[in-house]
Each structure stands twice: as structure tokens, then as C-alpha cells.
C-alpha positions in Angstrom: -67.7 29.9 -11.8 -65.9 32.6 -9.7 -62.9 34.4 -11.2 -60.0 35.1 -9.0 -59.2 38.7 -8.6 -55.5 39.5 -8.8 -53.9 42.1 -6.7 -52.8 45.2 -8.5 -49.0 45.9 -8.1 -46.4 48.4 -9.1 -42.8 47.1 -9.7 -40.3 49.8 -8.5 -37.2 49.2 -10.7 -37.0 48.8 -14.4 -33.6 47.1 -14.6 -32.6 43.4 -14.6 -34.3 42.8 -11.2 -37.5 44.6 -12.2 -37.8 42.4 -15.4 -37.3 39.3 -13.4 -40.0 40.4 -11.1 -42.2 40.8 -14.2 -41.6 37.3 -15.3 -42.3 35.9 -11.8 -45.3 38.0 -11.1 -47.2 38.4 -14.5 -49.4 35.4 -13.8 -50.0 35.9 -10.1 -50.7 39.7 -10.1 -52.1 42.4 -12.2 -49.0 44.6 -12.9 -50.2 48.0 -13.6 -46.9 49.8 -13.9 -43.2 49.9 -13.5 -41.7 52.8 -11.6 -38.2 54.0 -12.1 -36.4 57.3 -11.4 -34.5 57.1 -14.7 -37.5 56.2 -16.9 -37.9 57.8 -20.3 -41.0 59.6 -21.3 -43.7 57.3 -22.7 -41.6 54.2 -21.9 -43.4 50.8 -21.7 -42.5 47.1 -21.4 -44.8 44.4 -22.9 -47.6 46.9 -22.8 -47.0 47.9 -19.2 -46.2 51.7 -18.8 -43.1 52.8 -17.0 -43.5 55.9 -14.9 -41.4 58.3 -12.8 -42.0 57.9 -9.1 -44.0 61.1 -8.9 -46.9 59.4 -10.6 -47.4 56.8 -7.8 -49.9 58.9 -5.8 -52.2 58.9 -8.8 -52.2 55.1 -9.3 -54.6 52.6 -7.9 -52.5 49.7 -6.5 -52.4 47.4 -3.5 -48.6 46.5 -3.4 -45.4 48.1 -4.5 -42.5 45.6 -5.0 -39.1 47.2 -4.7 -36.9 45.4 -7.3 -33.6 47.3 -6.9 -30.4 47.3 -4.7 -31.2 50.9 -3.5 -33.7 49.7 -1.0 -33.3 52.3 1.8 -33.2 55.2 -0.7 -36.5 54.0 -2.5 -38.3 53.4 0.8 -37.6 56.9 1.9 -38.7 58.3 -1.4 -42.0 56.3 -1.2 -42.7 57.7 2.4 -42.1 61.2 1.1 -44.7 60.5 -1.6 -47.2 59.4 1.1 -47.1 55.7 0.3 -48.2 53.5 3.3 -45.4 51.5 4.3 -47.6 48.4 4.8 -48.0 48.4 0.9 -44.2 48.2 0.2 -42.5 44.9 -0.1 -39.1 43.8 -1.2 -38.7 41.6 -4.3 -36.1 39.2 -3.3 -33.7 38.2 -6.1 -29.9 37.5 -6.0 -28.3 38.3 -2.7 -31.5 39.6 -1.1 -32.8 36.0 -0.9 -29.9 35.4 1.7 -29.3 38.8 3.3 -31.5 40.7 5.7 -31.4 43.8 7.7 -29.0 43.5 10.6 -26.8 40.8 9.1 -23.1 40.5 8.8 -22.2 39.7 5.3 -18.8 39.2 3.6 -17.8 40.0 0.0 -14.6 38.2 -0.9 -13.2 39.9 -4.1 -14.5 43.5 -4.1 -13.8 44.6 -7.8 -14.9 48.3 -7.9 -13.7 49.0 -11.4 -17.2 49.6 -12.7 -18.8 50.8 -9.4 -21.1 47.7 -9.4 -19.5 45.5 -6.7 -21.8 43.2 -4.9 -20.4 44.7 -1.7 -22.6 47.8 -2.6 -25.7 45.5 -2.8 -24.9 43.9 0.6 -24.5 47.4 2.2 -28.0 48.3 1.1 -29.5 45.0 2.3 -28.0 44.9 5.9 -29.2 48.3 6.6 -28.0 50.6 9.5 -27.7 47.8 12.0 -25.7 45.5 9.8 -22.1 45.0 8.8 -20.4 44.3 5.5 -16.8 43.1 5.3 -15.0 43.5 2.0 -11.8 41.5 1.4 -9.7 42.6 -1.5 -6.0 42.5 -2.4 -6.1 45.0 -5.2 -5.1 48.4 -3.8 -6.6 50.3 -6.7 -10.0 48.6 -6.3 -9.9 49.5 -2.6 -9.1 53.1 -3.4 -12.0 53.3 -5.9 -14.2 51.7 -3.2 -13.3 54.2 -0.5 -13.9 57.2 -2.8 -17.3 55.8 -3.6 -18.1 55.0 0.0 -17.1 58.6 1.1 -19.7 60.0 -1.4 -22.5 57.4 -0.9 -22.4 57.4 3.0 -24.0 54.0 3.6 -25.9 53.6 6.9 -24.2 50.3 7.8 -20.8 49.5 9.1 -18.3 48.6 6.3 -14.9 47.0 7.0 -12.4 46.8 4.3 -9.5 44.3 4.4 -6.7 44.8 1.9 -5.6 41.2 1.5 -6.1 38.2 -0.8 -7.6 35.0 0.5 -6.2 31.5 0.5 -6.0 28.2 2.4 -3.0 29.6 4.5 -1.2 32.8 5.4 1.3 33.6 2.8 2.4 36.0 0.1 1.3 35.3 -3.6 1.7 36.8 -7.0 -1.0 38.4 -9.0 -1.0 39.3 -12.7 -1.8 43.0 -13.7 -4.4 43.6 -16.3 -3.7 45.8 -19.4 -7.0 47.4 -19.6 -5.9 50.7 -18.3 -6.8 50.4 -14.7 -4.2 47.9 -13.5 -6.8 45.6 -12.1 -5.3 42.6 -10.3 -6.1 38.9 -11.2 -5.1 36.0 -8.9 -2.6 33.4 -10.2 -2.3 31.3 -7.1 -4.5 28.3 -7.4 -4.9 28.5 -11.1 -1.9 27.6 -13.3 -2.3 29.5 -16.6 -4.2 32.7 -16.1 -1.7 34.6 -18.0 -3.1 33.2 -21.3 -6.0 35.7 -21.0 -5.6 38.3 -23.6 -6.3 41.3 -21.4 -3.7 40.5 -18.9 0.1 41.5 -19.0 2.9 39.4 -17.8 3.6 41.9 -15.1 3.1 40.6 -11.5 3.0 42.1 -8.0 3.3 40.3 -4.7 0.3 40.5 -2.3 -0.4 39.4 1.2 -2.9 36.5 1.5 -4.6 35.0 4.5 -7.4 32.7 5.5 -10.9 34.0 6.0 -10.8 32.3 9.4 -7.8 34.3 10.4 -9.3 37.6 9.1 -12.4 37.2 11.1 -10.3 36.3 14.2 -8.3 39.5 13.8 -11.5 41.5 13.5 -12.9 39.8 16.6 -16.1 38.6 14.8 -17.5 35.3 15.7 -17.9 32.9 12.8 -21.4 32.0 14.0 -22.5 35.6 13.4 -21.9 35.5 9.6 -25.1 35.3 7.5 -23.8 35.2 3.9 -20.5 35.0 2.0 -20.2 35.9 -1.6 -16.9 34.8 -3.3 -15.8 36.2 -6.7 -11.9 35.8 -6.8 -10.9 34.6 -10.3 -10.3 31.0 -9.7 -9.0 30.9 -6.1 -12.5 30.2 -4.5 -11.7 26.6 -3.5 -8.4 27.4 -1.9 -10.2 30.2 0.1 -13.0 27.9 1.2 -10.3 25.6 2.5 -9.1 28.5 4.6 -12.5 29.0 6.3 -13.1 25.6 8.0 -13.8 27.3 11.3 -16.7 29.2 9.8 -18.1 26.2 7.8 -18.0 23.9 11.0 -19.4 26.4 13.5 -21.9 28.4 11.7 -25.1 26.5 11.5 -27.2 29.0 9.6 -25.1 30.1 6.6 -25.4 30.7 2.9 -22.6 30.9 0.3 -22.5 32.0 -3.3 -19.3 31.0 -5.0 -18.3 31.9 -8.7 -17.1 28.6 -10.5 -17.0 27.1 -13.9 -14.7 29.5 -15.7 -12.6 28.1 -18.5 -9.9 29.4 -20.7 -8.8 28.0 -24.2 -6.5 25.6 -22.3 -9.1 24.5 -20.0 -7.0 25.5 -16.9 -9.5 27.8 -15.1 -12.4 25.9 -13.8 -10.7 22.6 -13.3 -9.1 21.2 -10.1 -7.0 18.1 -10.5 -8.8 17.4 -13.7 -12.3 17.8 -12.3 -14.7 20.8 -12.9 -14.2 23.2 -10.0 -18.0 23.6 -9.3 -18.1 19.8 -8.5 -15.1 19.9 -6.3 -16.6 23.0 -4.4 -19.9 21.4 -4.1 -18.5 18.0 -2.8 -16.3 20.0 -0.4 -19.3 21.9 1.1 -21.4 18.8 1.3 -19.0 17.5 3.9 -20.0 20.4 6.1 -23.7 19.8 5.9 -24.5 22.2 3.1 -27.1 21.6 0.4 -25.9 23.2 -2.9 -26.7 23.8 -6.5 -24.7 25.0 -9.6 -26.0 27.4 -12.1 -24.6 29.1 -15.1 -25.4 32.6 -16.0 -26.0 31.5 -19.6 -25.4 28.1 -21.4 -21.9 28.9 -22.4 -20.9 31.0 -19.4 -19.4 30.4 -16.0 -21.8 30.4 -13.1 -22.0 30.0 -9.3 -22.3 27.4 -6.6 -25.1 28.3 -4.1 -24.8 26.5 -0.7 -27.0 26.7 2.3 -27.7 25.1 5.6 -29.7 25.7 8.8 -32.4 28.4 8.6 -31.3 29.2 5.0 -32.5 25.7 3.9 -35.9 26.8 2.4 -34.4 29.6 0.2 -31.7 27.8 -1.8 -33.9 26.2 -4.4 -35.2 29.6 -5.4 -31.8 30.9 -6.5 -31.4 29.0 -9.7 -31.6 25.8 -11.7 -29.1 23.0 -11.7 -27.3 23.6 -14.9 -23.8 22.0 -14.7 
């Protein structure tokens, strides 16, 4: 009986994505090492060594999987180390399942308070020929984002819109957090957000608009959008109702929409008495989307993933139904 010889691979990235890649690849490949620029001396994971990138030329491997959001930076580093580009592949997880080089992607709700906005991930994924649109009503978050972008110098085009999103053009109030950074949280669309302990009773008025209107003002055709990620503290459903033009006209679109939040009163995460992820999923079904809902953990909120058209084969890989 012949024994299948597994390909020898390196996983570049020792964070969450790298460990996900390990779990997915451990039976399919022979994982000889992790590589990470921030690795500790003599580090290992389940018996697999973790090296700095400088060690790569000494290793015998067939594929390097990049499991990190810093794709272009890592590719350039690998080329400098003499790695054959044909041996480098991208491990697709999270947004990388839906966004490719040259795409136009939208992040609704930027949230730059910890320098970990998904907008930054999108900017790496779309590359120099792509465009990322960030829509955010919080002026402080926009300021932090702009400061970060000035230092990072992404290759892609990044458009920032300082507005909230809703089902119609209007002005709305937002609560200000008491966590020292004055982060804003939406109140429109969710009745009792002030019960969150980290929030104050202080509110400010912000401009809100539909995503359809925002794209029209930017002169971007709805058919050109590849992916939209929505993380806006309970106003996701109202914002979806403000993008019917995109949902109708775009035949190849994917969406990831945060849902399933709850507070002690059960106000967040429910729309007219129904769980918001069910309402959102049913709404998107009417526009021809397939969708699933997954929680980040059993007692946590989660996300609706919806796809149609040429994204149809990718959506099942995102997560398990876990409503």
C-alpha cells in the first residue's frame, strides 16, 4: 500500500489566522514551521517551531502560506529573502475569502480606537489597484484613522466619509462613551443603548445618510462593489434598508453584517421582537442572497454572511450556522 507524501509547508503568521491555518492544514500538509517577525526565541506551537523570517532560506519547503493581513509587506520581504513567488500562497480567512486585489470594498463603521479596524485589512487585500471606502460618523475615530494612514502609506485608494448610515438622510443622536476616548455609539435604531455601563448620557448630533446616496455622491457604480462589512452597533438593519440600489443591481456581492448583540434588557439584537440576525437574513433573501449566521463564541454576538453571484461557492467556508 502506497503512502501519500504530504507537501511540506510553512505558515507565515503566528497570530489568530496562523493558528486557524494550522487547524485547517495539519492533516493535509506537513507543517514544518511557523514564521513570524515578532517570534520569541525557541518558541513553538504543538511541537512545531516558530522562526523569524530570516530562517526561511535554510528550510526545505514546497509552499509558504501567508496567514496575516500584511500581505504586500510579507510578499516583499519574502522576495528579498530569495523566495520563489510561485511557492507563496495566501491563506484565505475572514475577509480575504471575499476580497481580492483590485476590488472596491466598503467598511461601514471604522472604529480606529485600537488600530485594528477591518478597513486596514481591506486596504491590504485590495492592493494598489483597489479602493476601500470607510464610512464613520465618529470624528475622533476618523482623526485616528487619518493619522494612522499618514504613517502607513497604503498602496490602494482610501476614501473616508464622515457620516453615519441609516435608511434615509437625516440627523441622529449618538451616545458618547466614558472610556476616555469619547467613542461614539449609535442610538438610532436601537432603543436602550444607554444602559451599557461604559456609556454616558451625553449625546451629540451627527449626519446620517443612505449607503446608496453616499456611493452616488462618490460617483461609484453599485455594480462595482465587491464586499461590504458592517459593524455599527445595532443600526445594521436600518443601513441595509438604505442600500436597496446596491442589493438589487449588484449581481456578485458579499456582505458580512454584525448581529446578535444583547444587553440585559434584551433591546439590542431584536427588531420588533425578533432576533436581528433572523430579520437581516430574511431581508437579504429577498434580494437573492444565500446567508448564514455564526456566533464568535456560544454566548457572544456574531455575524450574518450573505453572498450571491460569483461569491456563491465561498460563503459556506466562512462559518457554521450557529443561531
